C-alpha positions as MATLAB code, in Angstrom:
seq = 'XXXXXXXXXXXXXXXXXXXXXXXXXXXXXXXXXXXXXXXXXXXXXXXXXXXXXXXXXXXXXXXXXXXXXXXXXXXXXX';
ca = [
     113.566  114.177  106.613;
     116.968  115.394  108.163;
     119.517  113.440  110.041;
     117.830  113.859  113.451;
     114.529  112.579  112.329;
     115.894  109.685  110.065;
     118.103  108.063  112.849;
     115.009  108.678  115.405;
     112.699  106.899  113.036;
     115.202  104.033  112.500;
     115.567  103.560  116.192;
     111.829  103.788  116.798;
     111.122  101.057  114.213;
     113.391   98.814  115.920;
     112.250   99.580  119.079;
     108.715   98.720  118.125;
     109.978   95.563  116.573;
     111.761   94.492  119.674;
     108.608   95.452  122.171;
     106.442   93.611  119.769;
     108.596   90.570  119.748;
     109.720   90.670  123.465;
     106.927   92.290  125.345;
     109.732   94.613  126.892;
     107.751   98.000  126.888;
     110.484   98.847  129.455;
     113.387   99.496  126.964;
     111.264  102.518  125.633;
     111.990  104.236  129.041;
     115.380  103.252  129.115;
     116.140  104.526  125.665;
     114.184  107.877  126.345;
     116.328  108.374  129.613;
     119.502  107.909  127.510;
     118.536  109.936  124.677;
     117.254  112.741  127.225;
     120.635  112.636  128.884;
     122.558  113.063  125.322;
     120.377  114.904  123.271;
     117.212  116.665  123.870;
     116.389  116.838  120.070;
     116.953  113.305  119.555;
     114.811  112.222  122.332;
     111.787  114.417  120.970;
     112.458  113.111  117.336;
     112.506  109.418  118.765;
     109.231  110.012  121.032;
     107.503  111.749  117.813;
     108.541  108.917  115.551;
     107.498  106.293  118.037;
     104.012  107.869  118.781;
     103.452  108.448  115.042;
     104.321  105.153  114.295;
     102.128  103.448  116.995;
      99.227  105.412  116.054;
      99.361  104.442  112.432;
      99.764  100.882  113.424;
      96.601  101.162  115.396;
      94.962  103.059  112.623;
      95.619  100.428  110.292;
      94.568   97.637  112.678;
      91.290   99.605  113.039;
      90.573   99.859  109.302;
      91.780   96.413  108.612;
      88.944   95.265  111.007;
      86.332   97.537  109.258;
      87.226   96.059  105.893;
      86.834   92.612  107.047;
      83.597   93.246  108.644;
      82.464   95.142  105.445;
      83.452   92.272  103.397;
      81.862   89.971  105.604;
      78.601   91.790  105.621;
      78.738   92.165  101.520;
      79.388   88.330  101.261;
      76.076   87.545  103.243;
      73.795   89.770  101.345;
      74.748   87.567   98.228;
];
């Protein structure tokens, strides 16, 4: 990735960690506002990274649930 994407991805990861720990979703709006006022490119890269990371996390949770259910059904068969 380029410097913009790298910086935005690092920021997105730290924001997700903060939101998960604190429950403060409002920080996302604050950061987007700040980034948008200073660099539209940084704002777009941050939002993209945030969406991609959150979507990936949800997909992994779904897959983990499916795997767990599959293993439970297989253990009941034996």
